[in-house]
Every structure is written in structure tokens, then in C-alpha cells.
C-alpha positions in Angstrom: 152.8 122.6 104.0 151.1 119.9 106.0 148.4 117.8 104.4 145.6 117.0 104.5 144.1 120.4 105.2 140.5 121.5 105.2 139.6 124.9 103.9 136.4 126.8 103.9 135.6 128.6 100.7 136.5 131.9 102.4 139.9 130.4 103.4 140.4 129.1 99.9 140.0 132.6 98.5 143.0 133.7 100.6 145.2 130.7 99.8 144.5 130.3 96.1 146.2 133.4 94.7 149.0 131.4 93.0 146.7 128.8 91.4 146.9 129.1 87.6 143.6 129.4 85.6 142.6 126.2 84.0 143.4 125.8 80.3 142.2 122.2 80.1 139.6 120.5 82.3 138.7 116.8 81.8 135.9 115.0 83.5 135.4 111.3 84.2 132.0 110.2 82.8 130.0 107.8 85.0 129.2 109.2 88.5 130.9 112.4 87.5 129.1 113.9 84.5 126.0 111.8 84.9 124.6 109.3 87.4 121.9 106.7 87.7 118.6 107.9 89.0 118.3 104.7 90.9 120.9 101.9 91.6 121.5 100.0 88.4 120.3 96.7 89.7 117.1 98.2 91.0 116.4 99.2 87.4 117.4 95.8 86.0 115.1 94.1 88.5 112.2 96.3 87.7 112.5 95.7 83.9 113.0 92.0 84.6 109.7 91.9 86.4 107.9 93.2 83.3 109.1 90.0 81.6 108.2 87.7 84.5 111.7 87.5 86.0 111.3 87.8 89.8 114.9 88.5 90.8 115.5 91.0 93.6 117.9 94.0 93.1 119.9 92.8 96.1 120.5 89.4 94.5 121.5 91.0 91.2 123.8 93.4 93.0 125.5 90.6 94.9 126.3 88.9 91.6 127.5 92.0 89.7 131.1 92.4 91.0 132.1 88.9 90.0 130.3 89.0 86.7 131.8 92.3 85.8 135.3 91.2 86.8 135.0 87.9 84.9 133.7 89.5 81.8 136.5 92.1 81.8 139.0 89.2 81.9 137.2 87.1 79.2 136.5 90.1 76.9 139.0 92.9 77.7 138.2 96.5 76.7 134.5 95.8 76.4 135.1 93.1 73.8 137.3 95.1 71.4 140.2 92.6 71.9 138.0 89.5 71.3 135.9 90.7 68.4 132.6 91.5 70.0 130.9 94.8 70.1 130.3 96.8 73.3 126.6 96.2 73.1 127.3 92.5 72.8 129.5 92.8 75.8 126.7 94.4 77.8 124.3 91.7 76.6 126.5 89.1 78.0 126.7 90.9 81.3 123.0 91.3 81.6 122.4 87.6 80.9 125.1 86.6 83.4 123.7 88.7 86.3 120.3 87.1 85.8 121.7 83.5 85.3 120.7 80.8 85.6 117.4 82.3 84.6 117.1 82.6 80.8 116.8 86.2 79.8 114.5 87.2 77.0 116.2 89.1 74.2 113.5 91.7 74.3 114.2 92.4 78.0 117.9 92.8 77.3 117.2 95.2 74.4 114.9 97.2 76.7 117.6 97.5 79.4 120.2 98.6 76.8 117.7 101.2 75.4 116.9 102.6 78.9 120.5 103.0 79.7 121.1 105.0 76.5 119.8 108.2 78.2 117.5 109.9 80.6 115.6 106.7 81.1 118.3 105.5 83.5 120.5 108.6 84.1 120.4 112.1 85.3 122.7 115.1 85.3 123.2 117.0 88.5 122.2 120.7 88.3 125.5 121.9 89.7 127.4 120.3 86.8 125.3 122.2 84.2 125.8 125.4 86.1 129.6 124.8 86.1 129.7 123.9 82.4 127.6 126.9 81.4 129.8 129.2 83.6 133.0 128.0 81.8 131.4 128.2 78.4 130.2 131.8 79.0 132.9 133.3 81.2 136.0 131.2 80.2 135.4 130.3 76.6 139.1 129.6 75.9 139.2 126.8 78.5 139.1 123.4 76.7 136.7 120.9 78.2 137.1 117.1 77.7 135.9 113.7 78.8 138.5 111.2 80.0 136.8 107.9 80.9 137.5 104.1 81.2 134.5 103.1 79.2 133.1 102.0 75.8 131.7 103.9 72.8 128.1 103.5 73.9 129.0 106.6 76.0 128.9 108.7 72.8 125.2 108.0 72.4 124.6 108.6 76.0 126.3 112.0 76.1 124.3 113.1 73.0 121.0 111.9 74.5 121.5 113.7 77.8 122.6 116.9 76.2 126.3 117.0 77.2 128.1 116.2 74.0 128.0 119.8 72.9 130.3 120.9 75.8 133.1 118.6 74.8 133.3 118.6 71.0 136.1 116.4 69.7 137.8 116.2 73.1 136.3 112.9 74.3 138.8 110.3 75.3 137.8 106.7 76.1 139.9 103.8 77.2 138.2 101.8 74.4 139.5 104.1 71.7 142.9 104.8 73.2 143.5 101.2 74.3 144.9 102.8 77.4 143.1 103.3 80.7 143.4 105.3 83.9 145.5 105.5 86.0 148.2 104.7 83.4 150.2 107.9 82.9 150.2 107.2 79.1 146.4 107.7 79.2 146.7 111.3 80.4 149.8 111.9 78.2 147.9 110.8 75.1 145.1 113.2 75.9 147.4 116.1 76.4 149.3 115.4 73.2 146.0 115.3 71.2 144.7 118.5 72.8 147.8 120.3 71.9 147.7 118.9 68.4 144.2 120.2 68.0 144.7 123.4 69.8 148.4 124.5 69.4 147.7 127.9 70.8 147.2 126.3 74.3 150.9 126.2 74.7 151.3 130.0 74.4 155.0 130.4 75.0 155.2 127.4 77.3 156.0 123.7 77.0 154.1 120.5 77.9 155.4 120.3 81.4 154.5 123.9 82.1 151.1 123.4 80.6 150.3 120.6 83.1 150.1 123.1 85.9 147.0 124.5 84.1 145.4 121.0 83.4 142.7 119.7 85.7 141.0 116.3 85.9 137.8 115.7 87.9 136.5 112.2 88.7 134.9 110.1 91.4 137.6 107.4 91.8 140.6 108.0 94.1 143.1 105.8 92.2 142.0 106.3 88.6 141.1 110.0 88.8 142.7 111.7 91.8 146.1 110.1 92.1 146.2 109.0 88.4 146.1 112.6 87.2 148.3 114.1 89.8 151.0 111.5 89.2 151.6 113.0 85.7 151.7 116.6 86.9 148.0 117.6 86.5 145.8 119.1 89.2 143.2 116.6 90.2 139.9 116.7 92.0 138.0 113.9 93.6 134.2 114.6 93.4 132.9 112.6 96.4 129.2 113.4 96.9 128.6 110.9 99.6 132.0 110.9 101.3 132.7 107.3 100.3 136.5 107.8 100.7 136.0 109.6 104.1 138.3 112.5 103.3 135.5 115.1 103.7 134.5 113.8 107.1 138.2 113.5 108.2 137.9 109.8 108.9 139.9 108.3 106.0 142.0 105.4 107.3 144.4 105.1 104.4 143.0 101.7 103.4 142.6 101.3 99.6 139.1 100.4 98.6 138.9 96.9 97.3 138.1 96.1 93.7 134.8 94.6 94.7 133.9 97.8 96.4 134.8 99.9 93.3 132.6 97.6 91.2 129.8 98.0 93.6 130.2 101.8 93.5 129.4 101.6 89.8 125.9 100.4 90.3 124.9 101.7 93.7 124.2 105.4 93.3 120.8 106.9 94.0 121.0 110.4 92.4 118.5 112.3 94.5 120.0 111.0 97.8 123.6 111.7 96.8 122.6 115.2 95.5 121.0 116.0 98.9 124.0 114.7 100.8 126.5 116.6 98.6 125.0 120.0 99.3 125.7 119.7 103.0 129.4 119.9 102.5 131.0 123.2 101.3 134.6 122.8 102.3 137.6 121.9 100.2 140.0 119.2 101.5 143.5 119.4 100.0 145.4 116.1 100.2 148.6 117.2 98.4 150.0 120.0 96.3 147.8 119.1 93.4 145.1 116.9 94.9 141.7 118.1 96.1 138.4 116.7 97.3 135.0 118.3 97.0 131.5 117.2 97.4 129.8 119.1 94.6 130.5 121.2 91.6 129.5 124.5 93.3 132.6 124.0 95.5 134.6 123.0 92.5 133.6 126.2 90.7 135.0 128.2 93.6 138.1 126.1 93.6 138.8 126.7 89.9 137.7 130.3 89.6 138.1 132.0 93.0 
């Protein structure tokens, strides 16, 4: 079969008869399960102004990629390898993006508090609809989180009401000391899921089970190709067509690290939500790789 191919939802109904029902679905966290209401540096700048720091969001955003990259090198895995906590790691980042201006500790504390929940983040309605559908109509499907992030996310998931959907199937690079797209990351998740839910094998083996495993995320390398490389099905959720697959204009050029870092802070939830609803097709890039713009399309992809 020739790829990529674009399918309307009606066409997908006809082509998907051999797709196995999901037994395990994992989601990336940031920009997949939840997203910032406004770009991160807009929020930093606004809070900074309350404390007399007049630094524009644009200036902060221009500094962020280097600061983020340098801090990851100096204190890998959000400080776990160098003996600082994840909150201390983020304190260093906030101070560095405002440097050389001295940052009041109260301001840093407020930023961290705001980014613990709905003060900074939102959950798209289509995600909640999908999770509720799976919970009610497919209760045997195991849902998990698979993210390259730190344990602050546990607090965030609880505060925004998502933790209940995933139970004890939350897998972070911080805890595993492995990260996407390393195949060992996905292998470790599957082994743990099987250990906790041995019935999921049901007269099959791990390799067969992978055909019923799905991972959804917003990064092409970490999520889409990372999961498919180990035999899982993978879905790139691309609400604003940043990878250009949905518009059919992808040029095959890998996004630069600086662009990926910028993606982490540049989302405006209301705008990306509106944009995502305009696209209702599925783009299939390979046997197990798909691109969708929203979770309404994903629901059809998984349960047509």
C-alpha cells in the first residue's frame, strides 16, 4: 500500500475492518492531555509584571530554548541525577529566563503554583469525551500516560481532574530513567502493564499484544515514530498542523531541537482548538502511523 494516504472518516470505515480493538492506549501529557491556555512566556511575563519585572513575553520566549537545553544538560532528568528536586529545577529555569534581572522568590512561587493546575492549563473538550467514551463503552481498555516529564505532573493531573482515568498506569521518564523515543521506554511500560493486568495477554504473547497497543502524542519523533518502531500503533495529534502532514505539505525535514523546545511554550489553547476542528480526515503515514487533528477523529479511528 502506498503512503501517505488521506482518508475521510467514511473511507476509514471501509478500510479499518482488520484493525484490532485497543487493549492499551497511552497518552503523552503536555500538549496532548492538557495544554496551556496562553503561551507559557505570556503567563510568565504577566506574573512578572505584578512584581515590577517588565520583560516581554517575546524576550522570554527567545531565551527559553537555550535555557531549557542548558538546564537539561546541567541537571539531567529534571535534577534527579544531580540531587535537586523537580521544583528546584523549575525554579532555576524561571530565574534563568528572567536573567539578568533578579527574580523575587515570591514571584517564582506564584508561577509554580499557577502551573500546578487550571491557572495555566486547560483540557480540550474532545479529550474528555474520548476518555468518557472509553470508560463507559470499553471498560476493559487500559489507559495510561507515557511522558518525558517530572513528578510535578502527578499534582497537575490530579488538579485538572484527569488522574482518575489512568490509575496506576502513569509512566514518566523521571521515574523510569528512560525517555521516549527509546524502545526500552515503551517496553518497560508494556511489561509493567502486563504485570499488573496479566489477563491482557489472553492467549497471546507480548509481540501479538503490541498490535492492540496505541500511543498518542504531539511529537513526531518521540511519540509517532518512537511507538511505531517497537510495534505499537501510534497517532500524532497535530491540532495546528505544525508537521504539515494534514495539509499535505510535509517536506521530510526533521524539526530542529530549538523548534521542539519552542513548541513546548507556544500553544494558545482556544486558537488551536478552533483550528483543530476544521480538519476531519485521517492521514496514514505507514502501516501503524496515523495523524489526526483532534480526538473526535481519533475516536473514529479507534472505534469505527
